[in-house]
N, C-alpha and C positions, 0 to 999 in steps of 0.2 A: 489570557492564561488562565487557567481552570482554578480555583483558588482552592485549599482543603477542603473547607466545607463542601464543594460541589465533586470531589474526588471521593470523597468518604461516606456521601448522603446522610451528613449528620445533622440531625435536628434536635436544639436543645429547651428545655424545658427550664425557667428560672423559677423557682418558689422563692416568696419573699414572705417573710415573717408579716408583715404588712405593706397594704398597698395606697396607704392614706398620709404619711408621712413625710414633709419636705425637708428632708435629712437621714441622716443615717443610712441604712439598707435600703431602702426605697429607691434614693439617688444611685447606689451603687447598682441598684439592679436596673434599674432603667436607663442609665448611661453604658452601662456594659451590654446589654441588649441594642441599644444603638448602635454600639461599635461592633457587635457579632455582624449584626445583619449589613452593616458596612463592608463586612469581608465574605460576605454570601452566606450565612448562618442561616437556617430558617429558626425564627427566636418566638417562643410564647412565654409572657410571663401570667403567673398564675399567683393566687393568693387572696386571704381575706381581707376586706373593708368595712368598718362601719361606718366613715362618714365618704364625702367622696373622694376621688383618687389623687392622689398626688401629683403639681402640676408636672412632676419631672416622667411618670406614669403616665399620665394622658399625653404629653409628647412624643413619648417612645409609640403610642397606640394609633398615631397618625403617621410612622413610618412605614415604608414599604417592606414588609418581609418580617413583620412584629404583629402580633398576635397578643391581645391583653384579656386574658379572663379573670374577673374578680369577682367574687361571693361575698354580695354585703351580707353580713351578721355580725349581729351585735358582740362585744367581745365578751360576754358573760360565759359561763361554762356551758351551756345548752348551745350558743352562738358560735362557740368555737368547735364543740360536737359536730353540728350540720356543716361547716366550712369543710371540718377533716373528712366527713363524709364524701362532701362534694369533688374535694380535692383527690381523693384516693381514685373515686371513678372516673374521674379525668384522665389521671395519669395510666389507667387502665384501657382506656378507651385508645388515648395517643399511643400505647404500647400495643395495642393490637393493630393499629394502623399502620404501624411503623413495621410492624414484622410482614404484614402482608403487601408493604410497598417495597421490601427488603430496605430500610431506612435505619440507620443508627439513631437510637435515642438516648440523651443523656438529660437525667433529672437533677438538676442543681439547685441544692437548698439552701438558704440563706437566714441564719439563723436557727437556733435549736430548741428553743424552751417552751412556744406554743404548739398547741395539738395540730392543728392543720398542715405545719411542715413535717412533724412527725410523720403524718398519717400519709401523706405524699410519698416521701424516703419508703416506708413499708409498704407501701404499693409497689413502687418502682422495683424494689428489690425482690417481692412475689411475681411480679411479672419479668422478670431475669434482665431487667434496664439496668443501666448501668447508673450510680447515683457518686454524685458528687457533693461533699457538705462543706458549706462557708461557716464557721459561728463565727466570724466577727467579730472575735475577743471575748465572745460570752463563756468561754472556757477558761479564761486567766485565771490564775488563780485568786488573785482581788478580787475578780467578779463572781466567784463563785462564794466568797465569803459573805454576800448579802442573798438572804434568804435559803440559807444552808439546807434547812431540814426537806424543803421543798424540792428543792434541785438534787440533792443526793437520791430521792424517792424517782425522781422522774429520770436521771441518768441509770439507776439501777435496774429499773421495771422497764425501759425501753430504749433511752439514747445509747447506751453501752452499746447496744445490739446493732441497732443504726450505723454507728461509727465502725464499729468493727467488720460490717457488711461492704462499707462505702468503697468504689473504685479508687476514690481519693477525697482525704480530706485535706481543707485548702487554709493553709495558712498565709494571712496579710504581711506578717513581721517576723523576723528572727526570733523574738521575745515571745510572740504567740506559739509559734513551732514549739519552741524549750516548753512551755506550759503543758500543752497538747502531748509531749513525750513523755514527761513524769505524769501526765494524768492516766495516758492509757499504755501498758505495757506492749512493745513492739510496735508503737505507730510510729510512722516515719509521713509527717506531711508534707506536703508540695508546698513550697514557697512561690507564691507570685501576689505582687501588690496588686494594687488597685491602681485603674488611669484616673489622673486630674482633668476636669475640663475648667479652662479659666473663666472663671466669671466675668462678665463684661459689664463695665462702668458705663454711665451715660456721661457722653463729655461734659466737663467742666473744669473751671479752674481751683484749686486750693491756693486760699490764704498762705502766702510767705512768709508770714509772722504769726504768733499766736500760741496758742495751748498746741502742745504734740501730743497726740493718740496713740497711746497704748491699749489694745483688748483682747479679750476671750471672746469666743463663739461656740457654743456647745450647749449642751444637756445642764441644767443647774445641779448638780447629783454630788452627793460627798467622795466618791472616785474621782470626780476631776480637781479635787483637792484645793478648792477655790477659797476655804477660809484660811489656809497656808500661805496663800497668793496675797489677800489682803494682809496676813500679819509682814509679809515681807515688804510690803508696798510701803507698810507703815513703817518700817525702819529706814528704809531707803530715801522716802520721801523724797522722789526725784522733783527740782523745781520746775516748772514749766509743761510738767508732763499730768496728763489726765488719765485714769484708766477705766474702762468700761466692760463690763460682764453682760454678755448678751446671750438669751437663749431661752428653751423652755426650761419650766422649773416647778416643783412642787410648793405653795406659797408658804409654807411652812418654813421650808429648805431657804428660800428668799427672804424672808423674814429677818431669820437669823444673821444671814450675812449683812443686810441691810444694818441691824440693829449693830453688829461686828463692826460694821465700817465706822459709826455714829461711836461707838466705846473706844477705837484706835483713835479718832480725831482726823479721820481720813474722809469722811463724808463729801467734805468739799471738792476733793479729787477723784471720786469713786461713783461711776454709774452702774446702776444694774437695771438691762434694758429688755424687753419683751423679744423674742424670736425676728430675725428677719426672714422677710419674703424670699423663696428662691430666685425669683427676677430681681431682689434689690442685692442681691448678694455681692456686685461689683462692686455697687456704691459703695456698701459698706466696707470693703475692704482696700477702698480707694481712698476711705477716709483716714485708715491707719499709719501710722510712723513703725508700729512695733508690734508683732502678734506674739504673744503667750500662751502657753498651753501647758499649765501645772500639775497635769493628770498624773495619778498613780497608777494609773495601767490603761493603756489603749492597745486597741488591734492597729490599723494604718493610719488613723487620726488624720482623716481626709482635710481639714480643717486646716490643716499644716501646708498641706500641699497647696492648697488655693490660694492661700494669704502669700505663699513663697510665687506661686506663679502671678500673682496680681503684683508682684513686685516688692512687697512688704515680709523684711527680714523676722527671723522667728527665735525667742528663747524657748524649747522645749526643753522636756525632762527626759531621762536617761529610760523612762519606761514606754514611750513612744520611739518607731522605727526611724527617726530621724536626724539620728546622730550625725550625716552628712554634712548636716549645715555648718559644723565644724571645720571639715576640711575644702566644702567647697565657700567657705568664706562667706557665708551669708545668715548667719544666727549663732546662737550659744546652746548649749547643749548640760544640761545640769542634772544634780539627783533632784528627786521630787520632794524634800524639803526644807524647810524656811529657810535653813543657810542656803542650800544651793539655788531657791530661787532670787534670796537676796542676792548672792554674787552674780546670779544672769542678769538682774534688771539692774543692778550699779553698772554693770560693764555694757549695757545697752545704752542707757540713759545718758551715759557720759559721751557716747559717738556722737559728732557733729551730724546736722542734717545731710550735709552733701555726702558724706562718707556713710552714714545710713541707708542713702539712697542707693546709692552703689552697690551694697551690698545686697540690695532686694533686687535690681535689675540681675545680679549674678544667680539669686535664687530662681528667678524666672528665666533664665536662659537654662538651668539646671532642671527644674521640672518638666517644661515645655518640650527639652529633649528625649528626659528618659522614662517619663510618665504620660504620654500620650497615649490615650485609648486605643489606638489602631493597633498600636505595639503591645499594648496589655492585653488587648484582647486574642492576639494571634497567640500569646504565652497561654491563654486560656485553654483556645482550641487545642493547640500540642501538648501541652504539660498536663491538663487536666482532663479534658473531654477525651482525643485521642491517644492519647499518652499511655 
């Protein structure tokens, strides 16, 4: 049976704000590319990188039906300008080829603040090519409070026009869609979640006794609300539990969190760790009994889906689109406040190990059923590219 892609002759360029990070947007772009190729869509990944390609992008490049075109430039303004010109030229060439061959071309940009993605969107618009924009939470109200003057300047001089001209603005969560509607008069974002690839763990046997592990995985940033998480952990002080904060972060922010843990008297039960390589994600999640996402603002919050897919129940905040953990009986959803986090941690750490594991199994069944990339890629095709 012919796929929709074959029927419509659709080609997609996924323009990523970076190609070099083993997390966030590159993971989404790489996994989406593989899923689209799996249903018959010809895909090209394009973007700027200053260091070697992310592992997930490199893996996608080896897949039939996927081309990766990276422009290696440093991230200073001149490097971004060069990458922007190269990406714009690439889009124009692909638009000319698609028109000559009678194919539909869609340029799907991921991220909004770097010059190369904005240049790619502008070139697509000028070439009469459909543009889909995925802000990935970058236009949420909380996110706009960081560097507000710079962001307002970019928004008013360039980004507003790109958003207004786009065929679709893609929101991955209801909260993100609501913020976009408030930001842009008349905006009707298309709500399509991301898919989740369950990380694979190496076979091992966890000890049946000892310290139970709660963990946060992601960037160490103020918007992630980790200082509030430490305060909440110090209030509950769950016996027999340890908390880890894992991910990349500025040395000053990490240092403040370490000093806070000491001042709260919880440094013996809190670890702050460097990022986990993509290949080791499965082992990381398999070592957890509980996942905690304390953020004040999120888009899709992929790490929650990954944790659930690995059978780890989660405490999430209402800032993330995972309130379904409550109805699915695989976690807790609380306000992003100290009081809310205290309530979530207290409830979760009081659950016996067997019952907590059963919650994790329910979460894994839910994510693997509703968030497979095959299903989500077909929704991208039908609702964002051909809709």
